[in-house]
C-alpha positions as CSV (number, residue, x, y, z in Angstrom):
1,M,-84.6,-130.9,-46.4
2,K,-85.6,-129.8,-42.9
3,K,-82.6,-128.9,-40.7
4,L,-82.2,-129.6,-37.0
5,T,-81.4,-126.7,-34.7
6,F,-78.7,-127.0,-32.1
7,P,-77.2,-124.5,-29.5
8,L,-74.6,-122.2,-31.0
9,M,-71.9,-123.6,-28.7
10,M,-72.6,-127.1,-30.0
11,L,-72.4,-125.9,-33.6
12,A,-69.1,-124.2,-32.9
13,S,-67.6,-127.4,-31.6
14,I,-68.3,-129.3,-34.9
15,V,-64.9,-128.2,-36.1
16,F,-63.4,-130.7,-33.6
17,V,-65.4,-133.6,-34.9
18,G,-63.4,-133.8,-38.1
19,G,-65.9,-135.5,-40.4
20,C,-67.6,-138.9,-40.4
21,S,-64.5,-141.1,-40.4
22,S,-62.6,-139.3,-37.6
23,S,-62.0,-141.5,-34.6
24,S,-62.3,-138.6,-32.1
25,G,-60.6,-140.9,-29.6
26,G,-62.8,-143.9,-30.2
27,E,-61.8,-147.3,-31.3
28,M,-61.7,-147.8,-35.1
29,E,-61.7,-151.2,-36.8
30,S,-61.8,-151.7,-40.5
31,S,-61.6,-154.8,-42.8
32,G,-60.3,-152.9,-45.9
33,G,-62.0,-152.4,-49.3
34,E,-63.0,-149.7,-51.7
35,R,-66.4,-148.9,-50.2
36,E,-66.0,-148.4,-46.5
37,I,-69.3,-148.3,-44.7
38,H,-68.8,-146.3,-41.6
39,Y,-70.4,-148.0,-38.5
40,L,-70.6,-146.1,-35.3
41,S,-71.4,-148.1,-32.2
42,N,-71.2,-147.9,-28.4
43,R,-69.6,-151.3,-28.3
44,T,-66.3,-152.7,-29.5
45,A,-65.9,-155.5,-32.1
46,N,-66.0,-158.2,-29.3
47,Q,-69.0,-156.8,-27.5
48,G,-72.8,-156.5,-28.0
49,Q,-74.1,-156.1,-31.5
50,P,-70.7,-155.6,-33.3
51,R,-69.6,-159.1,-32.2
52,I,-72.4,-160.4,-34.5
53,V,-72.2,-157.7,-37.2
54,M,-68.5,-157.9,-37.9
55,P,-68.4,-161.7,-38.6
56,I,-71.4,-161.3,-40.9
57,M,-69.5,-158.6,-42.9
58,E,-66.6,-161.1,-43.3
59,Q,-69.1,-163.6,-44.8
60,F,-70.5,-160.8,-47.0
61,Q,-67.0,-159.9,-48.3
62,Q,-66.6,-163.4,-49.8
63,D,-68.8,-162.3,-52.7
64,N,-68.3,-158.5,-52.2
65,P,-64.6,-158.0,-51.6
66,D,-64.7,-154.3,-52.4
67,V,-67.1,-153.5,-49.5
68,S,-65.9,-153.2,-45.9
69,L,-67.2,-152.1,-42.5
70,D,-65.3,-149.4,-40.6
71,L,-66.2,-149.7,-36.9
72,E,-65.9,-146.7,-34.7
73,T,-66.6,-147.1,-31.0
74,I,-67.9,-144.3,-28.8
75,E,-69.0,-144.0,-25.2
76,Q,-72.8,-144.3,-24.9
77,S,-72.9,-141.2,-22.8
78,D,-71.4,-139.2,-25.7
79,L,-73.6,-140.8,-28.4
80,V,-76.5,-138.4,-28.6
81,Q,-74.4,-135.2,-28.7
82,R,-72.0,-136.8,-31.2
83,I,-74.8,-137.7,-33.6
84,Q,-76.3,-134.2,-33.2
85,L,-73.0,-132.6,-34.2
86,L,-72.6,-134.9,-37.2
87,T,-76.1,-134.2,-38.3
88,A,-75.6,-130.5,-38.2
89,S,-72.5,-130.9,-40.4
90,N,-74.1,-133.4,-42.8
91,A,-71.6,-136.0,-41.8
92,L,-73.6,-138.8,-40.3
93,P,-72.1,-142.3,-40.3
94,D,-73.6,-144.7,-42.9
95,M,-74.8,-147.0,-40.1
96,F,-75.0,-146.1,-36.4
97,V,-76.6,-146.9,-33.1
98,Y,-78.8,-144.4,-31.4
99,E,-81.1,-144.0,-28.4
100,S,-84.5,-145.3,-29.5
101,A,-86.4,-142.4,-27.8
102,Q,-84.4,-139.7,-29.6
103,L,-85.2,-140.6,-33.2
104,D,-87.8,-138.0,-34.1
105,D,-85.4,-135.1,-34.9
106,L,-83.5,-137.4,-37.3
107,I,-86.8,-138.5,-38.9
108,S,-88.3,-135.0,-39.2
109,G,-85.1,-133.7,-40.8
110,D,-85.2,-136.6,-43.3
111,Y,-81.7,-137.7,-42.3
112,I,-82.3,-141.4,-41.9
113,V,-83.7,-144.3,-43.9
114,N,-87.3,-145.5,-43.4
115,I,-86.4,-149.0,-42.3
116,E,-89.9,-150.3,-42.7
117,E,-89.8,-149.4,-46.4
118,A,-86.2,-150.7,-46.8
119,L,-87.1,-154.0,-45.2
120,G,-90.2,-154.2,-47.4
121,E,-88.1,-153.6,-50.6
122,A,-85.7,-156.3,-49.4
123,G,-88.5,-158.8,-48.8
124,L,-87.7,-158.9,-45.1
125,L,-90.5,-157.0,-43.4
126,D,-92.3,-160.2,-42.5
127,N,-89.2,-161.2,-40.5
128,V,-89.8,-158.4,-38.0
129,R,-91.6,-159.7,-34.9
130,P,-95.1,-158.0,-34.7
131,A,-94.4,-156.7,-31.2
132,A,-91.1,-155.2,-32.3
133,L,-92.7,-153.5,-35.2
134,D,-95.4,-152.1,-33.0
135,L,-92.8,-150.8,-30.5
136,M,-90.7,-149.1,-33.2
137,R,-93.7,-147.5,-34.8
138,Q,-94.6,-146.0,-31.5
139,L,-91.2,-144.3,-31.3
140,S,-91.8,-142.4,-34.5
141,D,-94.2,-139.5,-34.9
142,T,-94.9,-140.9,-38.4
143,G,-96.1,-144.2,-37.1
144,E,-93.5,-146.0,-39.2
145,M,-90.3,-147.9,-38.3
146,Y,-87.1,-146.0,-38.8
147,A,-84.7,-148.2,-36.7
148,V,-83.8,-151.9,-36.5
149,P,-84.3,-153.4,-33.0
150,M,-81.1,-155.5,-33.0
151,E,-82.0,-156.5,-29.4
152,L,-85.6,-156.9,-28.1
153,N,-86.2,-157.1,-24.4
154,I,-89.4,-157.9,-22.6
155,E,-90.0,-156.5,-19.2
156,G,-91.9,-158.0,-16.3
157,F,-91.6,-159.8,-13.0
158,W,-89.0,-162.5,-12.5
159,Y,-89.6,-164.6,-9.4
160,N,-88.0,-167.3,-7.3
161,K,-89.9,-170.5,-8.0
162,E,-88.7,-172.2,-4.8
163,I,-89.9,-169.4,-2.6
164,F,-93.3,-169.3,-4.4
165,Q,-93.7,-173.1,-4.2
166,S,-92.7,-173.3,-0.5
167,L,-95.4,-170.8,0.4
168,G,-98.1,-172.1,-2.0
169,L,-98.0,-168.9,-4.1
170,E,-99.1,-168.8,-7.8
171,E,-98.3,-166.3,-10.5
172,P,-100.6,-163.3,-9.9
173,Q,-103.1,-162.3,-12.7
174,T,-104.2,-159.0,-11.0
175,W,-102.4,-156.3,-9.2
176,D,-104.5,-157.0,-6.1
177,E,-103.1,-160.6,-6.1
178,L,-99.6,-159.2,-6.5
179,M,-100.1,-157.1,-3.4
180,A,-101.6,-160.1,-1.5
181,I,-98.6,-162.2,-2.4
182,S,-96.3,-159.5,-1.2
183,D,-98.0,-159.5,2.2
184,V,-97.6,-163.2,2.5
185,L,-93.9,-162.9,1.7
186,L,-93.5,-160.2,4.4
187,E,-95.3,-162.3,6.9
188,N,-92.6,-165.0,6.2
189,E,-89.8,-162.4,6.6
190,I,-89.0,-162.4,2.9
191,Q,-88.6,-159.1,1.0
192,P,-91.1,-159.1,-1.9
193,F,-89.1,-157.1,-4.4
194,A,-85.6,-156.2,-5.3
195,L,-85.5,-152.6,-6.5
196,A,-82.6,-150.4,-7.6
197,G,-83.9,-147.1,-6.3
198,Q,-80.5,-145.5,-6.7
199,D,-80.7,-145.9,-10.4
200,R,-84.2,-144.2,-10.3
201,W,-85.6,-145.5,-13.6
202,P,-86.6,-148.9,-12.0
203,I,-89.0,-146.9,-9.8
204,T,-90.7,-145.3,-12.8
205,R,-91.0,-148.7,-14.4
206,F,-93.4,-149.7,-11.6
207,I,-95.4,-146.5,-12.1
208,N,-95.5,-147.1,-15.8
209,A,-96.5,-150.8,-15.4
210,Y,-99.6,-149.8,-13.4
211,A,-100.5,-146.9,-15.7
212,V,-100.3,-149.0,-18.9
213,R,-102.5,-151.7,-17.3
214,Y,-105.0,-148.9,-16.5
215,Y,-105.0,-147.0,-19.8
216,G,-103.6,-149.6,-22.3
217,V,-100.3,-149.8,-24.2
218,D,-100.6,-146.4,-25.7
219,A,-100.8,-144.6,-22.4
220,M,-97.6,-142.5,-22.6
221,Q,-98.1,-141.8,-26.3
222,R,-101.5,-140.4,-25.5
223,V,-99.9,-138.1,-22.9
224,A,-97.4,-136.9,-25.5
225,D,-100.3,-136.3,-28.0
226,G,-102.3,-134.4,-25.5
227,D,-105.1,-137.0,-25.3
228,L,-104.4,-137.8,-21.7
229,S,-103.1,-135.6,-18.9
230,I,-100.4,-137.0,-16.7
231,T,-102.5,-135.8,-13.8
232,D,-105.5,-137.9,-14.8
233,E,-106.9,-140.5,-12.3
234,G,-105.0,-143.5,-13.7
235,F,-101.6,-141.9,-13.3
236,I,-102.4,-140.7,-9.8
237,K,-103.5,-144.2,-8.9
238,A,-100.3,-145.6,-10.4
239,A,-98.1,-143.3,-8.3
240,K,-100.2,-143.9,-5.2
241,T,-100.0,-147.7,-5.5
242,V,-96.2,-147.6,-5.9
243,Q,-95.9,-145.3,-2.9
244,E,-98.1,-147.6,-0.9
245,M,-95.9,-150.6,-1.9
246,S,-92.9,-148.8,-0.5
247,E,-94.7,-147.8,2.7
248,R,-95.7,-151.4,3.3
249,G,-92.0,-152.4,3.0
250,Y,-92.3,-154.3,-0.2
251,F,-89.0,-152.8,-1.5
252,G,-87.1,-153.2,1.8
253,Q,-85.0,-150.6,3.7
254,G,-82.7,-148.1,2.1
255,V,-84.1,-148.8,-1.4
256,N,-82.9,-145.4,-2.8
257,A,-79.3,-146.4,-1.9
258,M,-79.5,-149.7,-3.8
259,D,-78.0,-149.8,-7.3
260,Y,-78.6,-152.2,-10.2
261,D,-75.9,-154.6,-9.2
262,A,-77.1,-154.8,-5.5
263,A,-80.7,-155.3,-6.6
264,T,-79.7,-158.0,-8.9
265,A,-77.7,-159.7,-6.2
266,S,-80.6,-159.4,-3.8
267,F,-82.7,-161.4,-6.1
268,L,-80.1,-163.9,-7.2
269,T,-79.1,-164.7,-3.6
270,G,-82.6,-165.3,-2.5
271,Q,-83.0,-162.2,-0.3
272,S,-85.9,-161.0,-2.3
273,A,-88.6,-163.1,-4.1
274,M,-89.4,-160.9,-7.2
275,Y,-87.5,-158.5,-9.5
276,Y,-89.1,-156.2,-12.1
277,M,-86.5,-156.1,-14.9
278,G,-86.0,-156.5,-18.6
279,S,-84.7,-159.6,-20.3
280,W,-81.3,-157.9,-20.7
281,A,-80.7,-159.3,-17.2
282,L,-80.5,-162.9,-18.5
283,G,-76.7,-162.6,-18.6
284,E,-76.6,-162.3,-14.8
285,M,-79.4,-164.9,-14.3
286,N,-77.5,-167.4,-16.4
287,D,-74.2,-166.7,-14.6
288,E,-73.5,-169.5,-12.1
289,N,-71.1,-167.1,-10.3
290,Q,-74.0,-164.7,-9.6
291,N,-77.1,-167.0,-9.5
292,H,-77.1,-168.7,-6.2
293,I,-80.8,-169.7,-6.1
294,G,-80.6,-172.9,-8.0
295,G,-79.7,-171.8,-11.4
296,P,-81.9,-170.4,-14.2
297,E,-84.3,-173.3,-13.8
298,N,-85.5,-171.8,-10.5
299,I,-86.4,-168.5,-12.1
300,G,-89.9,-167.9,-13.4
301,F,-91.5,-164.9,-15.1
302,F,-95.0,-163.4,-15.2
303,N,-96.3,-160.4,-17.1
304,V,-97.5,-157.3,-15.4
305,P,-100.8,-158.1,-13.8
306,V,-104.0,-156.3,-14.8
307,V,-105.6,-153.7,-12.6
308,E,-109.2,-153.2,-11.6
309,G,-111.1,-151.0,-14.0
310,G,-108.2,-150.9,-16.5
311,V,-108.2,-151.8,-20.2
312,G,-104.7,-153.3,-20.4
313,T,-104.5,-157.0,-20.9
314,L,-101.9,-159.8,-20.3
315,E,-101.3,-160.0,-24.0
316,D,-99.8,-156.5,-23.9
317,Y,-96.1,-156.4,-22.9
318,M,-93.7,-153.8,-21.7
319,M,-90.8,-153.8,-24.1
320,N,-87.6,-152.0,-24.8
321,A,-85.4,-152.1,-27.9
322,G,-82.6,-150.3,-26.1
323,I,-79.9,-149.0,-28.4
324,V,-81.2,-149.3,-32.0
325,T,-79.5,-149.2,-35.4
326,V,-80.3,-146.7,-38.1
327,F,-78.9,-145.9,-41.5
328,S,-78.3,-142.4,-42.9
329,K,-80.0,-141.5,-46.1
330,A,-76.9,-139.9,-47.5
331,G,-74.9,-143.2,-47.1
332,F,-77.6,-145.6,-48.3
333,D,-76.0,-146.3,-51.7
334,E,-76.2,-149.6,-53.6
335,P,-73.4,-151.4,-51.8
336,T,-74.9,-150.3,-48.4
337,R,-78.3,-151.6,-49.5
338,E,-76.9,-154.9,-50.5
339,W,-75.1,-155.1,-47.1
340,F,-78.3,-154.1,-45.3
341,T,-80.2,-157.0,-46.9
342,Y,-77.4,-159.5,-46.2
343,L,-77.0,-158.3,-42.6
344,Y,-80.7,-158.6,-41.7
345,T,-81.1,-161.9,-43.5
346,H,-78.5,-163.5,-41.2
347,Y,-78.4,-161.4,-38.0
348,A,-81.2,-163.0,-36.0
349,D,-80.0,-166.5,-36.6
350,R,-76.4,-165.7,-35.7
351,A,-77.4,-163.7,-32.6
352,M,-79.4,-166.6,-31.3
353,S,-77.2,-169.5,-32.3
354,E,-73.9,-168.0,-31.0
355,H,-75.0,-165.7,-28.2
356,G,-78.6,-166.7,-27.2
357,M,-79.6,-163.1,-28.0
358,V,-83.2,-162.3,-28.9
359,S,-83.6,-159.6,-31.5
360,G,-86.6,-157.9,-33.1
361,L,-86.2,-160.2,-36.1
362,A,-87.7,-163.7,-36.1
363,T,-85.4,-166.7,-36.1
364,S,-85.9,-170.4,-36.7
365,I,-82.9,-171.2,-34.4
366,E,-83.8,-172.7,-31.1
367,P,-81.9,-171.6,-27.9
368,N,-79.6,-174.2,-26.3
369,D,-81.2,-176.8,-24.1
370,D,-79.3,-175.3,-21.1
371,D,-80.8,-171.9,-21.6
372,P,-84.4,-172.1,-20.3
373,L,-84.7,-168.4,-19.8
374,T,-84.1,-167.5,-23.4
375,K,-86.8,-170.1,-24.3
376,L,-89.1,-168.5,-21.8
377,V,-88.5,-165.0,-23.4
378,L,-89.2,-166.4,-26.9
379,D,-92.4,-168.0,-25.7
380,E,-93.6,-164.8,-24.2
381,L,-92.8,-162.9,-27.4
382,E,-94.9,-165.4,-29.3
383,Q,-97.9,-164.4,-27.1
384,A,-97.3,-160.6,-27.3
385,E,-100.0,-158.9,-29.3
386,S,-98.8,-155.3,-28.7
387,S,-96.0,-153.5,-26.8
388,A,-95.9,-150.4,-24.5
389,L,-93.4,-147.7,-24.2
390,W,-91.6,-147.0,-20.9
391,F,-92.6,-144.0,-18.7
392,E,-90.0,-141.5,-19.9
393,A,-89.9,-142.6,-23.6
394,T,-91.7,-139.5,-24.9
395,F,-90.1,-137.0,-22.3
396,N,-87.4,-134.5,-23.1
397,A,-84.2,-134.7,-21.1
398,R,-85.3,-132.2,-18.4
399,K,-88.6,-134.0,-17.9
400,Q,-86.9,-137.4,-17.7
401,E,-84.5,-136.1,-15.1
402,L,-87.4,-134.6,-13.1
403,A,-89.5,-137.8,-13.3
404,E,-86.7,-140.0,-12.1
405,T,-85.4,-137.7,-9.3
406,N,-89.0,-137.2,-8.0
407,A,-89.7,-140.9,-8.1
408,Q,-87.2,-141.3,-5.3
409,Q,-89.0,-138.7,-3.3
410,L,-92.3,-140.4,-4.1
411,I,-91.3,-143.7,-2.6
412,E,-89.7,-142.0,0.4
413,G,-93.0,-140.2,1.1
414,S,-91.7,-136.7,0.7
415,L,-93.9,-136.1,-2.4
416,T,-97.5,-137.0,-2.7
417,P,-98.7,-138.8,-5.9
418,E,-100.5,-135.6,-6.9
419,Q,-97.4,-133.5,-6.4
420,F,-95.3,-136.0,-8.4
421,M,-97.6,-135.9,-11.4
422,S,-98.3,-132.2,-11.2
423,A,-94.6,-131.4,-11.4
424,L,-94.4,-133.4,-14.6
425,D,-97.4,-131.6,-16.0
426,E,-96.0,-128.2,-15.3
């Protein structure tokens, strides 16, 4: 078995981890039983994915009373280091969440289950949405799926229908049309885009959106493979276009001081007409205490427009699986296999029916009539033929930090597009 290598200081700190069932200060929740499946998550039993997983375990226990799920909660900021420590001490949890862009070390070390094979053996592979399967395969050097996308988010432009209709604007199909629409909005004293520049990654999402439309959905993977250079023409054009959008005032004043909550509020109070964001923002859009632009019925969505000379199409979608779930090979015994099959037979339906949550697994459950945005997301997913990684998905931590920090300087004008991309290349 191939071993991972970690800094000596990190290895020395393993003694404080205390094994795979130690709480290490996190919240532990168990339902009893002889086979305890250790489940490490960044959410508590009443949040996120565990609020769906734990009730499914209760159903599973009706026929399998000797199996239980031991939930341990950890801060997301501590997740990667904790898993690295547990990997080095061969004490991985049986089932755990992880950053989707950090899977390759676990895969190359043969520490985690090939989910594509496991779902195939369980007769569930056909339940995976094609776009989700494509996305997860891209996140593995092997080209196979090693994690379950328990949530699946599309990314693109959300817009205020009332503003568009009042100005006679239609959903743009090309980036040039997007720029023209923005000019019309400015002429009518409406800020075109809400952008959380303080959080930095929303800026690189714009750069990535243009680059993917120029080179296609595999743009960033081709950079990682050495088939494209980050300093090639299409990436320079992407950075130059986003810088120009900032110079024209499309993002408003003080954009680098605006955080996620402020940007969301800008869109949901009608101060800006468009918002590039993932479908994880549906919670805020559906919240009547936050949405003051006529409710979710007044929000539309359009996919990233195509660019002149580019090969990307409107059938290609920017997607993000966020925090994914993986299973350790060491803990994948027969009871865990049975639980795995049961969980992913029921998860998608329960996620949709009880929480309106879209996962990477198909469901026959329709969203509630009062949830038009979830219906919209599902319709878009049905049209998706392939998916694209986000800009930093294949970057190491240092390169990600550099990209996001320099993105702020790019839209401020203190870095040229060539300088921005050259720094990443170096």
